[in-house]
C-alpha positions, 0 to 999 in steps of 0.5 A: 517511459523514457528514462528521463520522464520516470526519473522525473517521475519518481522526484516528484513522488518522493518529494510528495511523500516525504512533505506529506509524511513530515507532516503528519508525524509531527501531529502525533499525538497532537489534538485532532478532529476526528469523524467516522465514515462508514464506520467506527473502525473507518475514520479520518482527521483533518490531517488526512485532507492536509496532506493529500492536498499537499501532495495534489500540488506538488504533483500538479505542479509539474504534472498539470495535465495528470489524473489524481485518484485520492482517498480523501476525494472519494466519498465513503464506501465500497460502492464509491471507491470501486466507481472512482477506481473504475473511471480512471484506472486506465487513464494516460497517466494516474496517480493514486495517493492514500496521505495517511494509510494507518488514521486508527494508528495516528489518531490512537497515537501509534506510530505505524502510519504511511504515505502511500503514492503510485504513479500509472500509465495506461493500468501499469504502474511504473512507480510506487512508494511508501514511506514511513516518516517515524522510522524515517525508511523510504521504500520505492520502486521504478519500472525497469530498475527495481525496487530499493530501501533508503532512509529519508536523509539519503532520499533527500540528498538524492534529491538536491543532486542536479548533475545527471551522472550522480543521479543515475545511481538511485538512493538506498539499498536494493529490496528482494523479498524472502524466500520463504516457502511454507508456514512454519518458517513464515512471518505473516500479517492480515488486516480485517476489513472495516465492512462487519460482514466478511469479519468472521469468517475472515477472523476464524481463517486468520486463527487458522493460518496463526496457528500454523505460522511461525509468527502472525502480526496485524498492523494496522496499515495495508501499505506498510504490511506491503512494503515489509514483504517487499523488504523481505521483513514479512513473509506474506500478507493478506486483507480483503476490502481494500481500495487502490489507494491502499494497494497500488504502491505495495503491490508495485513494490513487491511486484519490483522485488521479485514477489508474489501478488494475486488476488483472492482466487490466485488471478493477476492482481489489478488496479481494480482489484480488491481483495490482495495474497502477497508473498515472497514465494508461490507455494506460500501464497498458494497455502494462503488461498487455500485456507482463506478459499476454504473458509469463504466458500463455508460463508457463502453456503451458510448465507445461502441457506438462511 
């Protein structure tokens, strides 16, 4: 993709992320219409749909022929989300949108929710953005140019620039992952899947890792965890049974910031991957995978003997 087209994609994605983030953050603590999807821990509000529609309209205004995959336009459950990404993952131009990642936090008036937007060409992500409206932080990455962290006001100022020469300098500061290698020095994070089946073993695995690391976190928003790994705030993150809209933008941020992202088996990450292990250093990612595989192997063995 040429620089001009990449920058056009960047501008539209950033504008859409800012608009959606300001929309839902202004509703924090207000009365909401909450309904469950696959379980009591998997919820959605009318604000999720409102924000996705806003993002869709902004993208379609500039890229009317592009495909858009958004969480709120896909039925609930693993099968529906897997079918949805399988149908479009290698489209010529695909936008992958989570308008409000961290809905349970949002419903509980906890200011830990983000917008996640990615653009992929033929299965390869070329742009990713995670916007935290509460802290007014914009994490973004662009193919060939790196990963950056900027405050909202800096991004808004850049979006208003008309001069081509000034547009060459992207807003914010370059992001880099941490270089922590071992558990004892690492700050790591995870989240629990909404499906009940793997929760017990994954909780046991998380406990095992938590006992070995410097500090352990669970913020309730996968895209925010990934952005924090890209920025070097977290040293590693893993989670099972996620969807493409949870992962696409944040994974790209980490890759462009120099990090390691794989599935739980150590394979290269793709848009169709559902399990993720991400870290600044390969050794840390390998250690996490080793613990996870030990517990999941035990779970599979137990299931075979039931």
